[in-house]
N, C-alpha and C positions, 0 to 999 in steps of 0.2 A: 504494500500500500504506500501511497504518497506520504512523505514526511515533511510537508511544507513547513519551513521555519516560521516562527511568529512574525519576523520582520517582513516576510512576503505577504502576510495576512493583514498588515496594517492598512487601514483605509478600506478594507473589504466590508460590504454590508453585513450587518449582524446576522441576517438570514443565511449568509454564505458560510458562517463559521459557527458550528454547533458544539456544545459540550453536553454530552448525555451522561447522566448519572443513574446507576441503580440506587436503591434506597437502603434496604435492610442490610446492616453490617457493612455497608459502604459509606453511606452518610451517617447512619445511626450506629451506636455501639452494639445494639442487640436487635432482635426481631420486633416487629410491630403488630403483626396480625393477631397473635394470641393475646398480647396485652390489650389490644383494642377490643377483642371479644369480651374479655373480663371487665374492662372499663364500662363498656356498653351494658353488659349484663347487670352489673350492680346498680346502674342508674335507671335502667328501663324495666327490668324484671328480675329482681334478686332471687325470686323463687327458683329460677332456672339453675341456680347452683346445685340443686338436687339432681340435675342431669349431667353434672360434671364427670361422674364416673364413666359415662358413655363416651366422653371425649377420649379417654384412655383406650377404649375399645376401637374407636375410629383410627387412632394413631397406630394401633396394632394392625388393623386392616390395611392401612397404607403400607406399613413395613412389610406385610405379606404380599403386597402388590395386588390386592383385591380391587383397588381403584386408584386413580391418579391423584395428583396434588390438587387439581381443580375441584374434583369431587370431594376430597377431604375438606377443603375450604367451605364448600357448600353445606356439607353435613354439619360441621362444627358451628357455622354461622346460624344455621337453623336451630341447633340445640341451645346455644347460649344467648342469641339475640332475638331471632324470630322477626316477623314483620313489624315494621315501624314507619310511621309517617315521617316525612321530611321535617315537619315542625318539631316532633319529639326527638328526632335523631340529631338535628343540627347543633343544639347546645352540647350534646354528648361528643360530637365530632370536634367541636371547637375546644372543649376542655381537654380532650385527649391530645389534640395538636399542641396546645399550650404546655401540657405535661411533657410531651416528647421534646419540645424545644428547650425546656428547662433541664431535662435529665438525660436525654438519649442522643444528642447530636455530638459527633466528634469534632473537637476543635480544629483538627487538620482539614476536615471536610469544609467547615465554615471558611477557613482561610483559602482553600482552593476554589470554592464557589465564588468568593469575592474576587479572586484573581481572574478567573474566567470571565466574570461579569465586567470587570474593569478593562479587560482586553477586548471587549465588544462581542464576546461569544453569546449566542442565544442559548440559554440554559434550559435543558429538558430533563425532567425526571421520568425515567422509564422503569416501572416497578411492577412486580407481580402482586403487590399489595392492592387492596381495594382503593379505587379512586375516592370513595366516600371520605376517607380520612387522609389519604396521601396528598390530595389536592390542597387540603388545609395546611399540612406541613410544608409542602412546596411553596405555597404562597408566603408563608412566614420566612422562608429561607431565600426568597427572591427569585425563584424559578419563573421562567416565562411560559412554559408549557408542561403538561403532564400527560404521559402515556401510561395507562394503568388498567388493572382488571376492573370491569364494570359489573354492577349488579342489575338485575331486572326489577321491574315494578309491577305490582298487581293492579287489578281494576280499581282498587281504592286509592291508588297512588302510593302505596306503601313499598318500601324496599323489601325485597325478599332474598332468600339465600342463593337463588340460581344466578350463575354467571351469565352475563349478557355477552355473547361472542365467545372468545377464548380466554383462558388464563394467560396473563402476560408473562410467560415463563419459557425459557429455553428458545427453541426455534420460533415459538409463538410470539416471543418478545420482538425478535427481528422482523417477523411478518407485520406486527403492529406498528413498529417504527417506520417500515417502508410504506405502509398504508397511510400513516400520518403524514409522511413527506409528500405523498401524492395529493392528499387533501389540502396541504399547505401550498401546493403548486411549486414545490422545491425539487429540482433535478439533482439526483445523487452525484452526478459527475461534476456539478458546479459547486459542491459543498466540500468543506474540510471539517471532518468530524473527529472529535476525541471522545473516548468512552471509558468510564470508570465502573468497575464492578469487582466484587469479592469472590464470585463463585464460578466454578467451571461450567455451570449450566448456561452462563452468558457468553461462553466462548464464541458462539456464532456471531454475536455482535462485536466482540473483540476483533475477530478476523475481518469483519466487514468495515470496521472503522479505519480511519487514517492514523490515529494515534490511540493505541490501546494501553490501558493502565490496569494491571492486576492490583487491586487496592484492598488492603486488609485481607489478603487472599489466603485460602487454605492451600495445603501442600500440592494438590493436583494442579491447581491453577498456576501456582508459582513455577512448577516444573514446566508447564506448557509455555508460560511467559518467557522463561529462560531459553527455551527451544526456539520460540518465535522472535525473540529480541524485543519483547514488550517491556515497558517500564514496570517495576514493582514498587508500590508505595505501601507504607504502613502508617496510617494516621492514628493508630493506637499508640504509636511511639511519639512521645511529646517532642522529641527532637525534630520531627517532621511536621508538628502542629503549626 
């Protein structure tokens, strides 16, 4: 892939230079989906804590490959949150986003986001997490756009557990990014894209990008990054914060 230096990008329109970030364990210290379910459960329907043991069974079912990650998310959302109107859910989402900004954002991620923004890059959050709360976190961090897993709505306008479209994960994430580019009227060949993620599942997007960063990565991704010549970052190390 092209490794166009920043000096050659100076003066390019923001839409031509993109910085795409994964969220969980890339921008955040830890995951967000499970914490969001618990946060929403205690505020919307505390009685659902009685269903918590079933979450352990769904995790076992996923480990046994009885269903995929998308289905796991749907089942656990249904168990712990259930249908909710936007009016009831919105304050829950906002309080959760506030909590994440206060406790779960890596200092190194904040620094790099600010640097990419100052360099004129269009900031895009691309995450398997639900847009429901990912968009609120992204807005607080100064992102311009969000690509995320969407939920469906029932006839009463309530959010339900079913995923609308596909889970924004693995190859599905790359497909969703490319579909988003098309909707934005952006031609891939005219763009310079850098991508940050911690997980091997995002390697299709790493390969597709112009600048790939294995960020807070686990061993498999670090090994791949070293083979491919990608930069390895660890924002958990305060020396890189």
